[in-house]
N, C-alpha and C positions, 0 to 999 in steps of 0.2 A: 694408870699404867699397871699391868701385871708383870712382876719380876720373878724370874726363876734363877735360884743361886745353885749352880752344879759344883758341888765341893763346898762343905761346911766345916772347914778347918779354921785356922787363924784369919785367913785373909775373907773367905766366904762368910764365915760366921760374923765377922765385924761389920761387912758391908750390908749384909742381909739383916742383921740384928738391928743395925742402925736404921735402916730403912723401915723395917717392921716397927720399931719403937716411934718412928716418925709418922707412923698411921699408913704406911704403903702397903700395898697387897703383894706379899712374898711367899713364895714356895721354896723349900730348901731340898736338895739332894743330898743325903748323907748314908753312912754305911755302918754295919755293926753295932756294938754298944752305944757308939754315939747317937745314932738313929733311935735306938730303942729308949735312951734316957731322954731324948728330946720329945720323942712321942709319949712318954709316961709324965715327964716333968715340966716340958717346955725347955726354951732355951735360956741359958743365963750367961751374961757378959759381964764380966768384972772390968769396967771400963775406966781408963785413966781420964777420960774426958767428961762422961755422963754418970760415973758412979756405977751403982749396980744397975743392970738392966735384967729384968725377970720377966721374959715374954712367955705367956700361957698359950694354950690352943694352937701351937705353931703347925703349919702344914709342912710335913717332912715325909719324904718318901725315898726309896732306894732307886728310883728311876727305871724300874723294870716294868711296871704296868702303865696304864694310861695316864697322862698328867694333865691334858689339857693344852691350850695354846697360849703362847705368853708374848708380851711386846718387847720385853728386854730380858736376856740371858746374859748373866754373868758367869763366866767360866774361870773358876778358881781352883784348879787341880794342880797336881804336881806335872812337870812337863813330861815325865814318863808315862803318865796316865791319858795323855791327850787323845789318843786314838779310841780310847774306851768311851770316850763322851761323845762321839759322832752319831750314833743311833739316838741318844737321848735328845740331841740338839734338833735332829731332823724331825722327830714325832712332835717336839715341843714348839716348833716354829710355825708362824703362818707368813703370809707374803710380805708383810711389813716387819717382821721381827728384826731387832738389831742384837747381834752377838757380839759381847765385849770380853775377850779372853784377857784375864788378869794372871800372867805365868810368868816365872822366872826364865824367859826364853826371848831369844832375839826376834825368831821369825814365826811365832805362834799363828798369828792372823794369817800369814801366808800359807802355812800348812792346813789351815782349816778352809781356806778358800778353795783348796784343791778337792775338798770332800764335800763341801756345803754349796753347790751350785744353786743359784737362785735365792740365797739367804744372804743378806747384808752382814758381812764380817768387818767389825773396826779392829782396832789394836788399842791395848791399855797398858797401864801399869799402875802400882799402888805404893803409897808410903805409908805403913802401919806395921805394928809389932803385935803380933798375936798369936796365940797357940791354943790348942785342946789341952786344958789343965786337967780335966776330969770328963767322963762321959757326959755330955749335955752342957759342958761348961766351956766357954771361951775367956782367956785372960788377955786382955790388951795391955802393952808393956810401954808404949810411949805415947807423947802427947800429939804428935803429927798424924793426921787421918786425911789422907789427900789420895784422890782418885783422878787419874789422867786418862783421857781417851780421845780418839778421834780416827779419822779415815786416812788412810793411804792416798797418795795423790791421784791413783787411777780408780778409786771407788767413790761411786756417786751416793750421796746420803742426804736424807730429809734433815736439814739443819733445825728446823722447828721441833723435831722429836728429840734431837741432841740437847736443845736447850731445855727440854722438859725433863730429860733425865738429869740433866745439871740441877736444875730446880729442885727436884724430887731428892738428890743428894744433899743439897745445901740446907733444905728445910729438915733434914733428918740428923743434920750435925756432921756431915762430910762435906770437906772442901772439894767440890767438882770442878775440874778444869777440861775445857775442851780444847786439844791442842791443834795447832796449825802445822806442827811437824812432829807428829808422833814417832816416826823412826828415831829421831834424836832423842824425844823423852824417854823412849823406851830403852835406848843405849844408856842414856844417862842413869836411869834407875838400876839396869842390870849391872852396871859398873858398881854401883854401891853395894848391892847385894853380892855380887861375885866376889869383890875384893874384902868385905865382910866376912862371908862365909867361908872363904878360902883361908884367910888368916885364922879365923876362929877355930875352924875345924884342925888346921895344922899345928897350933899352939895349944889347942884345947883351952881357950881363953874366953871369958866373958867380955862385955862391953867395957867393963871398968878398967881392963887392961889396956883397951885401945885408947881410953880418954886420958890417960897419963903418958908423959914421955917414956919411951922404953921400946923394946924390941917389937911387940905387936904393932904399935901405933907406926913404928918406921916401916914394917912389912906393909901394912895396909896402905900407906902412902905410895911406896915403891910399886904396888900393883895397880893404884890407880895412874901412875905415870905410865906404866906399860900399856893400859887400856887407852890412854892418850893417844898412843901410837897406832893402835888398833883402829881407834876412830879416824884417824888420817886416812888409811888405806880403803875404809869403807865410805869415805866421803861424808863424814859426820862431822859437823862443825860444832865443838864444845864451846862452852863459855870460858873466858879466861879465868873465872874463879871456881873451875870445876873442882879442885881438889879442897878448897876452903868450904865451897858448898857442901861436900860430903863429910868433912870434918864437923861441921855445924849440926848436920843430920845427926852424926854420931853422939854429939853431946845431949842430944834429947833422949837417948836411951837410958833407961835403968842400968845401974851398974852390973846387975846380975843377968842381964840379957843375953841369949845366945842365938844365932841363926838356926832355922828349922833344919837345913842341910846338916849343920854341925851335931844337932840333936840325933838326927836320923842316922849317921855314920857311926856315931857312939854307941847306938843301940841295936846296931846290926840291920837296920830297915833300909829299904831302896831309898836311895838319895838323888839329889840333882847334881850330882858332881860332873855328870856329862854335860849338863847345860850350863853350869856355872864356873866350871874350871876347865874341863877337856875341851870344849868348843872354843875358849878363847885361844888356847893353845893350837888348836886345829886350824883357826884363822890366821894366826901368826905365822905357822909353817906355810901355809898356802902362799902368803904375801912376802915371805922372807924376811918377817920382822923378829927381832931379838926381845924375847920376853923371859929372860932367865929365871926370874923369882915366880913366874907362873909355872913354868916348865918344872921348876924344883917341886912345887907343891903337887903339881899333876903327877908327876913321877912318883911322889911318896903315897898317892891314892891310887896308884895302878895304871897310869895312863901309859898308852902306846898306839902308835897308828894303827895297827891291826885290832886292837881292842875296840878303838874308836870306831872303826870301819864296821867291825862286827855289831856294834851297838846301833848304828845308822841303819844297818840292813834289817836288824831285828824290828825298829820301830816302823819300817815301811811295811813289814809283813802284815 
C-alpha cells in the first residue's frame, strides 16, 4: 500500500520513518529547512527502539504540486493547521483512500468529514515521544510506540484494509491497534497529553519533575481527576485504573522530556493550548463542571470565553 504522511514532525516523522524502514512505500509532506534537509540527506531518526534509522532517497514534498494517489493518509499536523491540509488530502485521495488523523484534538475526524465528502475518514491517536531535533532529524524519546485507529459508529469501513494497515505497522515495529471504541481511546490519549502539557507548561517542568512526588505530579493527577468528570458528561466510560495507567505511561519518559506545546509556548510559536487546555475549560463551562485547576492554568495562558469564541470563528473561516 502507498502511505502519505502529512506533517513530518515528531509524530509523522516517527510513523513514516518506521514504515519506510520496514520497506513500506511512504511519501512525506514537510516544510522549510526540514524539507530541504530531508531532500538533501534523507530522514534520520534517533530511535529509542530501533537505534539510528537513516533513510536515504526519501520521497518528500511541500504538498503544493501533484502527489499522485495514496491508499492511506496519516494526518499528523497541529490542530491549528487542520484546515490547511484539506486541499492536499483531496488531491491525494482515490475512492478507497483511508484518512487517519493523529492530532491532539477530540473531534478531528468529525471536522474533517465535513470537508472531505466521499473520503473515508477514521479517527486515531498515538503514544510516542518525538520532536524535530535538527532539520531532517527526529529524536524519539520514549520506548512506547503505539498507534490506535478506528471508525466512529456511523462510519462504514473495509475491515480487511484496516487489518492490512495494522500488519504494516506491526511489521515496521509499531504497535498498531484497531479500536472498537475510538472515541473513548482518543479521550484517554488527549487526557494524558492535556494534563502533561498543561502542567509542564505551567511549571516549566520536565518529565523528571512529574516522576517524583511533588507539586508537578500532584497537579498532573488533579487535572486527570478533572478530566474524569468531563468524561462523565461526554458519556465516555474510562477504566477504573485511568490515573494509574497515565502514571505508568509517564514513567516511560526520559527525565528531560517536555511536551511539544510547552516547547512552542516557551519559544513564542503557535501552540495547541486551545485544543489541550482552553477546550477542556470550554466543555466544563458548557456542562457546569467545576475544574478549578484547569481554569487556573487556562487563565495563566490567557483564556477567556471571548478569546475562545474568536479562535473558533477564525478556524471556521
